[in-house]
MDAnalysis code that builds the backbone (N, CA, C; Angstrom):
import MDAnalysis as mda
import numpy as np

u = mda.Universe.empty(561, n_residues=187, atom_resindex=np.repeat(np.arange(187), 3), trajectory=True)
u.add_TopologyAttr("name", ["N", "CA", "C"] * 187)
u.add_TopologyAttr("resid", np.arange(1, 188))
u.add_TopologyAttr("resname", ["MET", "ALA", "GLY", "GLN", "PRO", "LEU", "ALA", "GLN", "GLN", "ALA", "PRO", "VAL", "ALA", "ILE", "GLN", "ALA", "ALA", "PRO", "GLN", "ALA", "ALA", "GLN", "ILE", "VAL", "ALA", "PRO", "VAL", "ALA", "THR", "THR", "ASP", "LYS", "LEU", "ARG", "GLY", "THR", "PRO", "PRO", "ASP", "THR", "PHE", "LYS", "GLY", "ASN", "ARG", "LYS", "THR", "SER", "GLU", "THR", "PHE", "LEU", "ARG", "GLN", "PHE", "ASN", "LEU", "TYR", "TRP", "GLY", "LEU", "ASN", "GLU", "SER", "HIS", "GLU", "VAL", "MET", "GLN", "VAL", "PRO", "TYR", "PHE", "ARG", "ALA", "MET", "TYR", "ALA", "LEU", "SER", "LEU", "MET", "ARG", "GLY", "PRO", "ASN", "ILE", "ASP", "ASP", "TRP", "VAL", "ASN", "ASP", "GLN", "VAL", "LEU", "LEU", "LEU", "ARG", "GLU", "LEU", "THR", "THR", "ARG", "THR", "GLN", "ASN", "PRO", "ILE", "ASP", "ARG", "ASN", "ASP", "PRO", "ASP", "LEU", "TRP", "ASN", "ASP", "PHE", "ASN", "THR", "ARG", "PHE", "THR", "ASN", "ALA", "TYR", "THR", "ASP", "THR", "ALA", "LYS", "LYS", "GLN", "THR", "ALA", "GLN", "GLN", "LYS", "LEU", "MET", "ALA", "LEU", "LYS", "MET", "TYR", "GLN", "ASP", "ASP", "LEU", "ASP", "THR", "TYR", "ILE", "SER", "THR", "PHE", "LYS", "ASN", "LEU", "CYS", "ASN", "GLN", "ALA", "ASN", "TYR", "ASP", "ILE", "MET", "LEU", "ARG", "SER", "TRP", "ALA", "TYR", "ALA", "GLY", "CYS", "ILE", "PHE", "HIS", "PHE", "PRO", "PRO", "ALA", "TYR"])
u.atoms.positions = np.array([
    [-0.323, -45.526, -15.047],
    [0.075, -44.647, -16.293],
    [1.439, -44.956, -16.982],
    [2.409, -45.298, -16.343],
    [3.549, -45.575, -16.740],
    [3.701, -46.566, -17.755],
    [2.721, -47.930, -17.823],
    [2.979, -48.562, -18.850],
    [1.757, -48.189, -20.014],
    [1.102, -47.063, -19.894],
    [0.335, -46.611, -21.228],
    [1.255, -46.064, -22.263],
    [0.532, -46.117, -23.368],
    [1.738, -45.387, -24.614],
    [1.294, -43.864, -24.466],
    [2.294, -43.019, -24.834],
    [2.404, -41.724, -24.691],
    [1.279, -41.028, -25.331],
    [0.484, -41.477, -26.048],
    [-0.582, -40.685, -26.950],
    [-1.651, -40.879, -25.658],
    [-1.807, -41.722, -24.858],
    [-2.894, -41.770, -23.695],
    [-2.391, -40.853, -22.679],
    [-1.202, -40.460, -22.290],
    [-1.001, -39.616, -21.148],
    [-0.821, -38.293, -21.445],
    [-0.743, -37.813, -22.790],
    [-0.593, -36.354, -23.067],
    [-2.012, -35.925, -22.879],
    [-3.116, -36.101, -22.815],
    [-4.645, -35.695, -22.289],
    [-4.485, -35.591, -21.073],
    [-3.922, -36.073, -20.330],
    [-3.881, -35.999, -18.811],
    [-3.430, -34.659, -18.455],
    [-2.026, -34.471, -19.074],
    [-1.043, -33.361, -18.744],
    [-1.812, -31.998, -19.513],
    [-2.649, -32.231, -20.460],
    [-3.325, -31.068, -21.012],
    [-4.194, -30.672, -20.000],
    [-5.045, -31.597, -19.581],
    [-6.205, -31.315, -18.579],
    [-5.706, -30.767, -17.220],
    [-4.561, -31.046, -16.768],
    [-4.061, -30.690, -15.444],
    [-3.732, -29.301, -15.600],
    [-3.235, -28.688, -16.636],
    [-2.789, -27.222, -16.871],
    [-3.803, -26.469, -16.455],
    [-4.967, -26.586, -17.248],
    [-6.306, -25.481, -17.036],
    [-6.530, -25.643, -15.483],
    [-6.671, -26.587, -14.823],
    [-6.995, -26.744, -13.341],
    [-5.851, -25.927, -12.476],
    [-4.636, -25.922, -12.734],
    [-3.850, -25.178, -12.108],
    [-3.988, -23.735, -12.034],
    [-4.359, -23.394, -13.358],
    [-4.651, -21.982, -13.472],
    [-5.858, -21.514, -12.781],
    [-6.611, -22.294, -12.421],
    [-7.937, -21.760, -11.798],
    [-8.022, -21.803, -10.333],
    [-6.683, -21.959, -9.556],
    [-6.299, -22.067, -8.268],
    [-6.269, -20.445, -7.751],
    [-6.453, -19.532, -8.490],
    [-6.599, -18.089, -7.974],
    [-7.670, -18.056, -7.064],
    [-7.168, -17.383, -5.923],
    [-8.372, -17.049, -4.833],
    [-8.935, -15.904, -5.131],
    [-10.300, -15.874, -5.022],
    [-11.229, -14.665, -5.284],
    [-10.518, -13.374, -4.162],
    [-10.836, -12.070, -4.393],
    [-10.502, -11.134, -3.588],
    [-11.737, -11.031, -2.550],
    [-11.425, -11.322, -1.308],
    [-12.353, -11.164, -0.180],
    [-12.705, -9.887, 0.067],
    [-14.083, -9.636, 0.183],
    [-14.575, -8.331, 0.636],
    [-14.559, -8.358, 2.026],
    [-14.024, -7.191, 2.702],
    [-13.987, -7.131, 4.270],
    [-14.270, -5.826, 4.618],
    [-14.585, -5.545, 5.844],
    [-14.525, -4.312, 6.543],
    [-13.215, -3.564, 6.893],
    [-12.294, -4.594, 6.995],
    [-10.987, -3.978, 7.495],
    [-10.252, -3.580, 6.354],
    [-9.246, -2.788, 6.645],
    [-8.089, -2.483, 5.580],
    [-7.144, -3.510, 5.850],
    [-6.431, -3.796, 4.737],
    [-5.238, -4.872, 4.677],
    [-4.032, -4.299, 4.701],
    [-2.990, -4.865, 5.146],
    [-1.534, -4.465, 5.212],
    [-1.234, -3.500, 6.323],
    [0.026, -2.835, 5.943],
    [0.337, -1.988, 7.228],
    [-0.009, -0.628, 6.824],
    [-0.560, 0.145, 7.593],
    [-1.041, 1.460, 7.438],
    [0.337, 2.562, 7.088],
    [0.477, 3.320, 6.115],
    [1.351, 4.158, 6.118],
    [1.685, 4.822, 7.429],
    [2.974, 5.152, 7.488],
    [3.459, 5.901, 8.861],
    [2.779, 7.249, 8.883],
    [2.680, 7.809, 10.055],
    [2.202, 9.113, 10.237],
    [3.111, 10.470, 9.398],
    [2.441, 10.975, 8.828],
    [3.078, 12.295, 8.054],
    [3.044, 13.301, 9.163],
    [4.404, 13.723, 9.406],
    [4.405, 14.949, 10.505],
    [4.885, 16.157, 9.748],
    [4.481, 16.497, 8.755],
    [4.833, 17.598, 7.946],
    [6.472, 17.712, 7.359],
    [7.230, 16.970, 7.428],
    [8.518, 16.941, 7.246],
    [8.880, 16.593, 5.769],
    [9.304, 17.604, 4.653],
    [9.360, 17.465, 3.486],
    [10.185, 16.202, 3.125],
    [11.180, 15.804, 3.628],
    [12.172, 14.793, 3.433],
    [11.340, 13.429, 3.272],
    [10.289, 13.250, 4.037],
    [9.666, 12.067, 4.131],
    [8.370, 12.096, 3.412],
    [8.019, 13.155, 2.609],
    [6.684, 13.145, 1.967],
    [6.832, 12.106, 0.884],
    [7.576, 11.796, 0.149],
    [7.593, 10.680, -0.931],
    [7.638, 9.587, -0.382],
    [8.034, 9.194, 0.787],
    [7.959, 7.787, 1.518],
    [6.323, 7.666, 1.729],
    [5.931, 8.872, 2.431],
    [4.509, 8.665, 2.987],
    [3.640, 8.387, 1.521],
    [4.045, 9.118, 0.479],
    [3.234, 8.785, -0.786],
    [3.061, 7.371, -1.151],
    [4.496, 6.749, -1.119],
    [4.823, 5.705, -1.720],
    [3.951, 4.629, -0.646],
    [4.312, 4.514, 0.570],
    [3.538, 3.953, 1.631],
    [1.974, 3.919, 1.326],
    [1.366, 5.196, 1.165],
    [-0.063, 5.279, 0.832],
    [-0.516, 4.611, -0.259],
    [0.154, 4.799, -1.494],
    [-0.089, 4.148, -2.630],
    [0.044, 2.503, -2.450],
    [0.857, 2.134, -1.924],
    [0.929, 0.314, -1.498],
    [-0.386, 0.210, -0.856],
    [-0.558, 0.978, 0.086],
    [-1.995, 0.689, 1.145],
    [-3.159, 0.948, 0.230],
    [-3.052, 1.645, -0.669],
    [-4.280, 1.962, -1.504],
    [-4.341, 0.695, -2.454],
    [-3.111, 0.217, -3.050],
    [-3.288, -0.883, -3.979],
    [-3.602, -2.256, -3.104],
    [-3.505, -2.331, -1.870],
    [-3.835, -3.480, -1.298],
    [-5.585, -3.394, -1.004],
    [-5.935, -2.038, -1.000],
    [-7.388, -2.235, -0.491],
    [-8.325, -1.319, -1.749],
    [-8.017, -1.618, -2.721],
    [-8.767, -0.924, -3.853],
    [-10.246, -1.255, -3.829],
    [-10.506, -2.391, -3.317],
    [-12.070, -2.749, -3.421],
    [-12.699, -2.306, -2.151],
    [-12.019, -1.371, -1.169],
    [-12.640, -1.063, 0.256],
    [-13.294, 0.311, -0.128],
    [-14.400, 0.575, 0.251],
    [-15.042, 2.066, 0.229],
    [-14.195, 3.131, 0.529],
    [-13.537, 3.034, 1.486],
    [-12.608, 4.236, 1.939],
    [-11.574, 4.576, 0.803],
    [-11.042, 3.479, -0.009],
    [-10.109, 3.610, -1.142],
    [-10.793, 4.016, -2.321],
    [-12.135, 3.454, -2.682],
    [-12.870, 3.589, -3.865],
    [-13.277, 4.959, -4.031],
    [-13.728, 5.639, -2.953],
    [-14.349, 6.843, -3.146],
    [-13.237, 7.868, -2.883],
    [-13.111, 8.954, -3.930],
    [-12.021, 9.904, -3.706],
    [-11.973, 10.904, -2.596],
    [-13.227, 11.095, -2.042],
    [-13.659, 11.810, -0.882],
    [-12.901, 11.199, 0.205],
    [-13.435, 10.018, 0.497],
    [-12.864, 9.197, 1.564],
    [-11.371, 8.660, 1.749],
    [-10.795, 8.486, 0.487],
    [-9.505, 8.287, 0.368],
    [-8.666, 9.855, 0.706],
    [-8.947, 11.030, 0.357],
    [-8.202, 12.064, 0.793],
    [-8.644, 12.316, 2.069],
    [-9.679, 12.134, 2.759],
    [-9.795, 12.288, 4.144],
    [-9.268, 11.310, 4.820],
    [-8.971, 9.965, 4.376],
    [-8.194, 8.831, 5.014],
    [-6.776, 9.437, 4.968],
    [-5.970, 9.930, 3.964],
    [-4.923, 10.286, 3.736],
    [-4.542, 11.535, 4.858],
    [-5.347, 12.312, 5.020],
    [-5.392, 13.605, 5.874],
    [-5.517, 13.087, 7.477],
    [-6.123, 12.005, 7.794],
    [-6.241, 11.328, 8.967],
    [-4.647, 10.757, 9.398],
    [-4.059, 10.613, 8.550],
    [-2.441, 9.911, 8.873],
    [-1.656, 11.133, 8.825],
    [-2.157, 12.401, 8.859],
    [-1.000, 13.453, 8.883],
    [-1.242, 14.346, 10.331],
    [-0.264, 14.395, 11.038],
    [-0.622, 15.079, 12.339],
    [0.725, 15.519, 12.678],
    [0.675, 16.549, 13.552],
    [1.706, 17.247, 14.214],
    [1.922, 18.895, 14.007],
    [2.678, 19.405, 14.745],
    [2.572, 21.044, 14.389],
    [3.044, 21.496, 13.327],
    [3.602, 20.893, 12.663],
    [3.856, 21.346, 10.940],
    [3.062, 21.199, 9.843],
    [1.941, 20.160, 10.273],
    [1.111, 19.879, 9.247],
    [-0.431, 20.226, 9.742],
    [-0.765, 20.498, 10.914],
    [-1.921, 20.401, 11.478],
    [-2.660, 21.408, 10.804],
    [-2.429, 22.609, 10.575],
    [-3.163, 23.835, 10.178],
    [-3.346, 23.418, 8.609],
    [-2.382, 22.793, 7.909],
    [-2.645, 22.420, 6.590],
    [-3.659, 21.444, 6.446],
    [-3.804, 20.466, 7.436],
    [-4.693, 19.503, 7.167],
    [-6.052, 20.078, 7.657],
    [-6.283, 20.828, 8.635],
    [-7.543, 21.391, 8.989],
    [-8.006, 22.202, 7.663],
    [-7.001, 22.923, 6.933],
    [-7.808, 23.751, 5.742],
    [-8.309, 22.850, 4.716],
    [-7.671, 21.715, 4.501],
    [-8.059, 20.626, 3.351],
    [-9.064, 19.841, 3.950],
    [-9.465, 19.560, 5.022],
    [-10.567, 19.009, 5.653],
    [-11.647, 20.034, 5.479],
    [-11.515, 21.185, 5.708],
    [-12.756, 22.114, 5.662],
    [-12.874, 22.474, 4.057],
    [-12.037, 22.206, 3.308],
    [-12.142, 22.521, 1.751],
    [-13.000, 21.527, 1.171],
    [-12.493, 20.084, 1.527],
    [-13.259, 19.016, 1.166],
    [-14.797, 18.887, 1.264],
    [-15.111, 19.207, 2.765],
    [-16.462, 19.267, 3.303],
    [-17.095, 20.514, 2.535],
    [-16.383, 21.425, 2.322],
    [-17.222, 22.352, 1.791],
    [-17.591, 22.213, 0.526],
    [-16.379, 21.568, -0.489],
    [-16.761, 21.333, -1.934],
    [-17.822, 20.295, -1.951],
    [-17.872, 19.421, -1.063],
    [-18.842, 18.344, -1.347],
    [-20.401, 18.754, -0.678],
    [-20.245, 19.624, 0.074],
    [-21.675, 19.793, 0.828],
    [-22.323, 21.310, 0.536],
    [-21.483, 22.149, -0.159],
    [-22.182, 23.368, -0.492],
    [-23.482, 23.225, -1.232],
    [-24.333, 24.201, -0.989],
    [-25.812, 24.136, -1.706],
    [-25.615, 24.512, -3.053],
    [-24.815, 25.173, -3.520],
    [-24.840, 25.257, -5.222],
    [-23.440, 24.359, -5.785],
    [-23.863, 23.601, -6.628],
    [-22.814, 23.056, -7.377],
    [-21.837, 22.265, -6.573],
    [-22.531, 21.377, -5.668],
    [-21.589, 20.493, -4.818],
    [-20.915, 19.155, -5.704],
    [-19.817, 19.185, -5.353],
    [-19.059, 17.943, -5.991],
    [-19.404, 16.708, -5.620],
    [-19.828, 15.897, -6.359],
    [-19.972, 14.296, -5.824],
    [-18.711, 13.784, -4.940],
    [-19.045, 13.076, -4.333],
    [-17.714, 12.458, -3.322],
    [-17.225, 11.263, -4.138],
    [-17.575, 11.042, -5.389],
    [-16.798, 10.094, -6.205],
    [-16.227, 10.725, -7.255],
    [-16.091, 12.105, -7.444],
    [-15.605, 12.674, -8.515],
    [-14.039, 12.763, -7.917],
    [-13.287, 12.004, -9.320],
    [-11.733, 11.874, -9.283],
    [-11.098, 13.155, -8.829],
    [-11.717, 14.153, -9.374],
    [-10.838, 15.350, -9.228],
    [-10.627, 15.636, -7.530],
    [-11.610, 15.429, -6.758],
    [-11.117, 15.454, -5.412],
    [-9.972, 14.975, -4.960],
    [-9.808, 13.692, -5.329],
    [-8.216, 13.040, -5.194],
    [-7.140, 13.765, -5.787],
    [-7.206, 13.807, -7.277],
    [-6.197, 14.710, -7.816],
    [-5.869, 15.751, -7.189],
    [-6.901, 16.694, -7.094],
    [-6.522, 17.994, -6.624],
    [-5.821, 17.918, -5.114],
    [-6.513, 17.126, -4.452],
    [-5.710, 16.993, -2.975],
    [-4.237, 16.433, -3.111],
    [-4.318, 15.651, -4.129],
    [-2.726, 14.862, -4.054],
    [-1.919, 16.067, -4.815],
    [-2.381, 16.873, -5.642],
    [-1.525, 17.935, -6.428],
    [-1.179, 18.929, -5.144],
    [-2.010, 19.452, -4.357],
    [-1.903, 20.258, -3.206],
    [-0.882, 19.837, -2.287],
    [-1.031, 18.554, -1.970],
    [-0.048, 17.922, -1.015],
    [1.216, 18.066, -1.639],
    [1.362, 17.760, -2.829],
    [2.626, 17.422, -3.414],
    [3.340, 18.856, -3.475],
    [2.459, 19.867, -3.896],
    [3.095, 21.327, -3.903],
    [3.297, 21.863, -2.649],
    [2.701, 21.479, -1.586],
    [2.941, 21.921, -0.325],
    [4.219, 21.244, 0.382],
    [4.125, 19.940, 0.168],
    [5.238, 19.242, 1.135],
    [6.299, 18.383, 0.069],
    [6.569, 18.564, -1.010],
    [7.802, 18.194, -1.849],
    [8.935, 18.857, -1.341],
    [9.958, 17.827, -1.271],
    [11.208, 18.114, -0.835],
    [12.041, 19.263, -2.059],
    [12.014, 20.325, -1.940],
    [12.453, 21.137, -2.820],
    [13.990, 21.191, -3.140],
    [14.662, 20.709, -1.910],
    [16.073, 20.588, -2.095],
    [16.520, 19.182, -2.451],
    [15.615, 18.335, -3.065],
    [15.963, 17.063, -3.108],
    [17.020, 16.757, -4.207],
    [17.049, 17.578, -5.266],
    [17.879, 17.503, -6.423],
    [19.312, 18.041, -5.742],
    [19.364, 19.095, -5.505],
    [20.449, 19.537, -4.805],
    [21.212, 18.705, -3.920],
    [20.461, 17.886, -3.018],
    [21.299, 17.341, -2.106],
    [21.572, 16.201, -2.712],
    [20.667, 15.522, -3.617],
    [21.555, 14.415, -4.546],
    [22.818, 14.762, -5.043],
    [22.692, 15.547, -5.796],
    [23.931, 16.376, -6.358],
    [25.184, 16.418, -5.407],
    [24.995, 16.945, -4.311],
    [26.128, 16.966, -3.219],
    [26.435, 15.550, -2.735],
    [25.457, 14.863, -2.814],
    [25.759, 13.396, -2.070],
    [26.781, 12.739, -3.321],
    [26.194, 12.856, -4.568],
    [26.985, 12.377, -5.694],
    [28.270, 12.743, -5.718],
    [28.917, 14.089, -5.455],
    [30.010, 14.433, -5.553],
    [30.904, 13.838, -4.364],
    [30.078, 13.714, -3.183],
    [30.944, 13.040, -2.103],
    [30.887, 11.427, -1.872],
    [30.166, 10.816, -3.063],
    [30.069, 9.339, -2.970],
    [31.337, 8.595, -3.143],
    [31.501, 7.639, -2.135],
    [32.774, 6.994, -2.290],
    [32.394, 5.407, -2.144],
    [33.192, 4.570, -2.636],
    [32.918, 3.060, -2.558],
    [33.607, 2.660, -1.175],
    [32.909, 1.944, -0.313],
    [33.632, 1.327, 0.860],
    [34.012, -0.099, 0.706],
    [34.982, -0.506, 1.147],
    [35.718, -1.867, 1.210],
    [35.237, -2.843, -0.037],
    [35.371, -2.206, -1.138],
    [35.130, -2.899, -2.353],
    [33.585, -3.463, -2.616],
    [32.857, -2.564, -1.815],
    [31.466, -2.918, -2.138],
    [30.697, -2.317, -3.140],
    [31.026, -2.763, -4.445],
    [30.686, -2.237, -5.490],
    [29.181, -2.118, -5.966],
    [28.508, -3.165, -5.465],
    [26.979, -3.234, -5.724],
    [26.178, -2.147, -4.841],
    [26.676, -1.904, -3.612],
    [26.119, -0.632, -3.056],
    [26.527, 0.555, -3.619],
    [27.897, 0.850, -4.114],
    [28.267, 1.937, -4.388],
    [27.402, 2.183, -6.015],
    [27.246, 1.223, -6.874],
    [26.281, 1.336, -7.979],
    [24.839, 1.540, -7.650],
    [24.445, 0.896, -6.806],
    [23.153, 1.101, -6.208],
    [22.767, 2.612, -5.904],
    [23.334, 3.050, -4.967],
    [23.649, 4.489, -4.392],
    [23.647, 5.423, -5.504],
    [24.798, 5.232, -6.471],
    [24.992, 5.981, -7.508],
    [23.687, 6.293, -8.396],
    [22.811, 5.275, -8.968],
    [21.866, 5.062, -9.642],
    [20.810, 5.833, -9.018],
    [20.610, 5.553, -7.869],
    [19.132, 6.210, -7.024],
    [19.603, 7.636, -6.907],
    [20.935, 8.249, -6.560],
    [21.220, 9.703, -6.672],
    [21.080, 10.287, -8.027],
    [21.293, 9.524, -9.074],
    [21.321, 9.909, -10.436],
    [19.747, 10.349, -10.782],
    [19.098, 9.367, -10.170],
    [17.587, 9.586, -10.639],
    [17.007, 10.846, -9.687],
    [17.530, 10.874, -8.442],
    [17.017, 11.970, -7.468],
    [17.382, 13.339, -8.150],
    [18.509, 13.343, -8.728],
    [19.452, 14.550, -9.293],
    [18.734, 14.831, -10.586],
    [17.675, 13.917, -11.292],
    [17.277, 13.964, -12.436],
    [18.654, 14.094, -13.697],
    [19.867, 13.441, -13.145],
    [20.940, 13.196, -14.392],
    [20.034, 12.499, -15.422],
    [20.788, 12.715, -16.834],
    [20.268, 12.258, -18.095],
    [20.678, 10.857, -17.936],
    [19.832, 9.957, -18.681],
    [20.308, 8.635, -18.744],
    [21.632, 8.242, -19.538],
    [21.966, 9.290, -20.644],
    [22.910, 8.985, -21.139],
    [24.341, 9.206, -20.352],
    [24.121, 10.198, -19.485],
    [25.356, 10.353, -18.464],
    [25.421, 9.197, -17.494],
    [24.192, 8.686, -17.109],
    [24.234, 7.347, -16.173],
    [24.823, 6.235, -16.735],
    [24.726, 5.936, -18.140],
    [25.147, 5.014, -19.078],
    [26.650, 5.240, -19.181],
    [27.149, 6.250, -19.256],
    [28.523, 6.444, -19.424],
    [29.306, 6.101, -17.867],
    [28.677, 6.542, -17.181],
    [29.222, 6.267, -15.774],
    [29.271, 4.770, -15.419],
    [28.219, 4.158, -15.774],
    [28.349, 2.652, -15.564],
    [29.310, 1.894, -16.559],
    [29.525, 2.447, -17.341],
    [30.597, 1.986, -18.400],
    [32.114, 2.488, -18.053],
    [32.093, 3.417, -16.742],
    [33.371, 3.739, -16.401],
    [34.040, 4.709, -16.921],
    [33.187, 5.676, -17.726],
    [33.832, 6.479, -18.565],
    [34.172, 7.859, -17.987],
    [33.503, 8.209, -16.999],
    [33.353, 9.602, -16.500],
    [33.737, 9.555, -14.892],
    [33.843, 8.593, -14.218],
    [34.069, 8.310, -12.762],
    [34.932, 7.441, -12.625],
    [35.568, 7.643, -11.288],
    [36.457, 6.666, -10.677],
    [36.053, 5.999, -9.441],
    [36.378, 5.356, -8.741],
    [36.273, 4.705, -7.501],
    [37.009, 5.205, -6.676],
    [36.970, 6.440, -5.833],
    [37.824, 7.038, -4.782],
    [38.173, 6.216, -3.720],
    [38.954, 5.846, -3.041],
    [39.288, 5.118, -2.116],
    [38.655, 5.545, -0.681],
    [38.058, 5.165, 0.302],
    [37.711, 5.567, 1.187],
    [38.707, 5.459, 2.430],
    [38.974, 6.328, 3.156],
    [40.010, 6.064, 4.206],
    [39.229, 6.241, 5.773],
])
């Protein structure tokens, strides 16, 4: 090919590009769930967001699995990951409610109804949201200090705490510009 004119080489390059795009592997159907299952949720409000994030990642990896496709099974699976004295009664109530909603003789809800998951998710969030998260973040912001000239960690922590405290984007922008805060030394 090196000795061929450029016009003859171009079609080869154009033909190679579509072949490279076709190397995407199809999603294999399997009975097993993929990835690392979420940590067991024990009813601690401070870990509820972590649990939901882990569950959503796990759901994303397993969207084609029946357990995740059917809202009833998805909610039951999430409930199976919740154990401990701080949550056992709530879990039992949710299991009984889901079973009653889907098996009652009059107007049973189909297991594929997305409201089963949405309502369960709302009940979980209402029951186990960290209600002091905003105040805790505000307190941590007030005490935030930069250690050993580690500006990256300081800014990352600052941004995260601002998000948790629901601080306005303009306030954060001014802070990044150095307009309203200083870097107190850590002793």
